[in-house]
C-alpha positions in Angstrom: 30.2 132.6 125.2 30.6 129.6 127.7 28.1 127.9 130.0 30.9 126.1 131.7 34.5 125.6 131.7 36.2 121.9 132.0 39.3 122.5 133.9 40.8 119.0 133.3 41.2 117.8 129.7 39.2 114.7 129.0 41.4 111.9 127.7 39.4 111.4 124.3 42.3 110.0 122.4 42.8 107.2 124.9 39.6 105.6 123.8 39.8 106.8 120.2 40.4 103.1 118.9 37.3 101.8 120.5 35.1 104.6 119.2 36.6 104.3 115.6 35.8 100.4 115.8 32.3 101.4 116.4 32.4 103.9 113.7 33.9 101.2 111.2 31.0 98.8 112.1 28.3 101.3 111.6 29.8 102.5 108.4 30.1 99.0 107.2 26.4 98.5 108.0 25.3 101.5 106.3 27.2 100.4 103.1 25.7 97.0 103.3 22.1 98.1 103.4 22.9 100.8 100.7 24.2 97.9 98.4 21.5 95.5 99.3 18.4 97.4 99.8 19.1 100.7 98.0 17.4 103.8 98.4 13.8 104.5 98.1 13.8 107.4 95.8 11.1 109.9 95.5 9.3 110.8 92.1 11.8 113.6 91.7 14.2 111.1 90.9 12.1 108.1 89.4 9.3 110.4 87.4 5.5 110.5 88.2 2.5 113.0 87.9 2.2 116.2 89.5 -1.1 118.2 90.1 -1.5 121.6 91.5 -5.0 122.5 92.9 -6.5 125.4 94.6 -9.1 125.5 97.4 -11.7 128.0 97.8 -10.7 128.2 101.4 -7.7 127.1 103.6 -6.6 123.7 102.3 -6.7 120.8 104.9 -3.5 119.0 104.0 -3.9 115.8 106.1 -7.4 115.5 104.6 -6.0 115.9 101.0 -3.4 113.3 101.7 -5.7 110.7 102.9 -7.9 111.3 100.0 -5.1 110.7 97.6 -3.7 107.7 99.6 -7.0 105.8 99.4 -6.6 105.5 95.6 -3.6 103.2 96.1 -1.2 105.0 93.8 1.6 104.4 96.2 3.5 106.7 98.4 2.5 110.3 97.5 3.6 113.8 98.4 1.0 116.3 99.4 2.1 119.8 100.5 1.1 123.6 100.5 2.9 125.8 98.3 2.6 129.6 97.7 -0.6 130.4 99.7 -2.5 128.2 102.3 -5.2 127.5 99.6 -2.7 126.0 97.1 -1.7 122.3 97.3 0.8 120.4 95.3 0.2 116.7 94.9 3.0 114.5 93.5 2.3 110.7 92.7 4.8 108.0 91.7 5.2 106.6 88.1 2.5 104.0 87.1 3.1 102.4 83.8 -0.1 100.6 83.8 -2.3 103.8 84.1 -2.2 106.5 81.7 -1.4 110.1 83.0 -4.9 111.5 82.1 -6.6 108.8 84.1 -4.4 109.5 87.1 -5.2 113.1 87.1 -9.1 112.4 86.6 -9.2 110.0 89.4 -7.2 112.1 92.0 -9.3 115.4 91.1 -12.6 113.2 91.7 -11.4 112.1 95.0 -10.4 115.5 96.2 -13.6 116.9 94.8 -15.7 114.1 96.7 -13.7 114.8 99.7 -15.1 118.3 99.7 -18.8 117.1 99.0 -18.7 117.8 95.2 -18.9 116.0 91.9 -16.7 116.5 88.9 -18.4 117.7 85.8 -17.1 118.9 82.4 -17.2 122.6 81.7 -16.7 124.0 78.2 -15.0 127.5 77.7 -13.6 129.4 74.9 -9.7 130.2 74.7 -8.3 133.4 73.5 -7.9 131.8 70.1 -11.4 131.2 70.0 -11.1 127.3 70.4 -13.3 125.3 72.6 -11.7 124.0 75.7 -13.0 121.3 78.0 -11.9 121.2 81.7 -12.9 119.2 84.8 -14.6 121.4 87.5 -15.7 120.4 90.7 -19.2 121.4 91.5 -20.7 121.4 95.1 -24.2 123.1 95.0 -23.1 125.7 92.6 -19.9 126.4 94.4 -16.3 125.3 93.2 -14.6 124.2 96.3 -11.4 122.9 94.6 -9.8 123.8 91.2 -7.4 121.9 89.1 -4.9 124.7 88.0 -2.2 122.5 86.5 -1.2 118.8 85.9 2.0 117.6 84.3 3.9 114.3 83.9 7.6 114.1 85.0 9.5 111.2 83.0 11.9 109.2 84.3 14.6 110.7 82.1 14.1 114.0 84.2 14.5 112.1 87.4 17.7 110.5 86.1 19.2 113.9 85.4 18.2 115.0 88.8 19.8 112.1 90.4 23.0 112.6 88.2 23.1 116.4 89.1 22.5 115.7 92.8 25.6 113.1 92.8 27.7 115.7 90.9 26.7 118.5 93.6 27.7 116.2 96.5 31.0 115.4 94.7 31.9 119.0 94.0 31.1 119.9 97.7 33.5 117.2 99.0 36.2 118.3 96.6 35.9 121.8 97.6 35.9 121.0 101.3 39.2 119.0 100.8 40.9 121.8 98.7 39.8 124.4 101.4 41.0 122.2 104.4 44.3 121.4 102.6 45.1 125.2 102.2 43.6 126.2 105.5 45.4 123.5 107.7 47.5 120.7 106.4 46.8 117.7 104.0 46.7 115.2 106.9 43.6 117.3 108.4 42.1 117.4 104.9 42.1 113.7 104.6 40.9 113.3 108.1 38.0 115.7 107.8 36.8 114.3 104.4 36.9 110.8 105.8 34.6 112.2 108.9 32.5 113.9 106.5 31.9 110.9 104.2 31.3 108.9 107.3 28.4 111.1 108.2 26.9 111.0 104.9 26.9 107.3 104.3 25.6 106.7 107.5 22.6 109.0 106.9 22.0 107.2 103.5 22.3 103.9 105.3 19.5 104.9 107.7 17.4 105.7 104.9 18.1 102.4 102.9 17.6 100.4 106.1 14.3 101.9 107.0 13.3 102.5 103.1 12.3 106.1 104.0 11.7 108.1 100.9 14.9 109.9 99.7 13.8 113.3 97.9 15.4 116.7 96.9 14.7 118.0 100.3 16.8 115.1 101.9 19.5 115.7 99.6 19.6 119.4 100.7 19.9 118.1 104.1 22.9 115.8 103.4 24.7 118.8 101.7 23.7 120.8 104.7 25.3 118.2 107.0 28.5 118.2 105.2 28.9 121.9 105.6 27.7 121.8 109.4 30.3 118.7 110.0 33.2 120.5 108.3 32.6 123.5 110.5 32.9 121.5 113.6 36.1 119.9 112.3 37.6 123.4 111.5 36.8 124.7 115.0 38.6 121.7 116.5 41.5 121.8 114.1 42.0 125.6 114.7 42.1 125.0 118.5 44.6 122.2 118.2 46.8 124.4 116.0 46.7 127.2 118.8 47.4 124.5 121.5 50.4 123.5 119.6 51.7 127.0 119.6 50.9 127.6 123.2 51.5 124.4 125.2 55.1 123.2 123.9 55.4 120.6 126.5 52.2 118.7 125.3 52.4 115.8 123.0 50.1 115.3 120.1 47.6 113.3 122.3 47.5 115.7 125.0 47.1 118.8 122.5 44.1 116.9 120.8 42.5 116.2 124.2 42.9 119.8 125.3 41.6 121.2 122.1 38.4 119.0 122.0 37.8 119.7 125.8 38.3 123.4 125.5 35.5 123.5 122.6 32.7 121.1 124.5 30.8 124.2 125.9 30.7 125.9 122.3 29.7 122.4 120.9 26.9 122.1 123.3 25.5 125.6 122.7 25.9 125.4 118.9 24.5 122.1 118.4 22.0 121.9 120.9 20.5 125.2 119.6 20.3 123.8 116.1 18.8 120.6 117.2 16.1 122.2 119.0 15.2 124.0 115.8 15.4 120.8 113.9 13.4 118.8 116.4 10.5 121.4 116.2 10.6 120.8 112.4 10.3 117.3 113.1 7.5 117.7 115.2 5.4 120.6 113.9 6.5 120.7 110.3 4.3 117.8 109.0 5.0 115.5 106.4 6.7 117.9 104.0 9.6 118.6 106.3 9.7 115.1 108.0 12.5 113.3 106.4 14.5 116.7 105.8 14.4 116.9 109.7 15.2 113.4 110.3 18.2 113.5 108.0 19.4 116.6 109.8 18.8 115.1 113.1 21.0 112.1 112.3 23.6 114.2 110.5 24.1 116.6 113.6 24.5 113.7 116.1 26.9 111.8 113.9 28.7 114.9 112.9 29.6 115.8 116.6 30.6 112.2 117.1 32.9 112.1 113.7 34.6 115.4 114.5 35.6 114.4 117.9 36.2 110.6 117.5 36.9 110.2 113.8 38.5 113.3 112.4 40.8 114.1 115.2 41.9 110.5 115.6 42.8 110.0 112.0 44.6 113.2 112.1 46.5 111.9 115.0 47.3 108.4 113.2 48.4 110.1 110.2 51.1 111.6 112.3 50.3 115.4 112.5 52.7 117.2 114.6 53.6 120.6 115.6 55.9 121.5 112.7 53.0 120.7 110.1 50.7 123.2 111.7 53.3 125.9 112.5 54.1 126.0 108.8 50.3 126.2 107.8 49.5 128.8 110.4 52.6 131.0 110.2 52.0 134.7 109.1 54.5 136.7 107.1 56.0 139.1 109.5 54.3 137.7 112.6 55.6 135.7 115.7 55.0 132.0 115.3 55.1 131.8 119.0 52.2 134.3 119.5 49.3 132.2 120.9 46.7 134.7 119.5 47.9 134.2 116.0 45.6 131.3 115.4 41.9 131.1 115.3 39.9 131.7 118.6 36.6 130.2 118.9 
């Protein structure tokens, strides 16, 4: 489906050097901020305290967040999980305050926000043991209950960070192997450079603004990797098709034609995705905010890198018709058949 068709090819590769200089400066700035400022890691990576509370009615998440933030424990995470009455509260690691004290102060603040007061309740367990628990009493009612609390140590956070880095590395290696088999090694190198360009720039934004880097942001980064390589594959497929069909075009002209012919598809795909991401950014609340921010940055730079980074690097590496004809030939088929390549 196309909204429009551009009849004359746009000379993208004529300005490739200028755009790649801009990319290099942006990439270098991102690396600089990552080295000098680092990422502001969430408690999933650094450790902290997790509380699970249940409200008698639908929880007012902004009100809960305000009550917890007023305690001065640092940047906290408050989100619904399960039902609208269940709330999960995450607090950063505090070496000067015991976990039990942190839990007590947070639950007291949540109880006070509901007009109640914390009292100690005695009950008997299944084993016949006496169990003491904190209860929020508001005139005989119990507006909020503390269901669970636990401490996430820094060692667990370190393991998550290591596993996240390994996941990112495996994705990059898998993409490179796929592209090397699907096309040709020059395109594989070009796509990996473009994808890493997107990832580093996302991380650079988070380092510069000191936005919280959480597991959800890591998921967004991995999603951007797949999204960016999909755009590159579409352009590479069209380049291979153009090499077969237009024998009189040189490499510059073939790449310009391939990018121009996919412009309508790019606008439809990325525009639709960006509308969905922006709706998460505007209406998703604090829980989805940085996830949507990472996706927004990744989508915008993903378009840019696929056109002005991946295609340009492939051109400078000397990709030619013979490379792609070998990669795209089919046993028993006609290599001159314009329909033998992927059509997007």
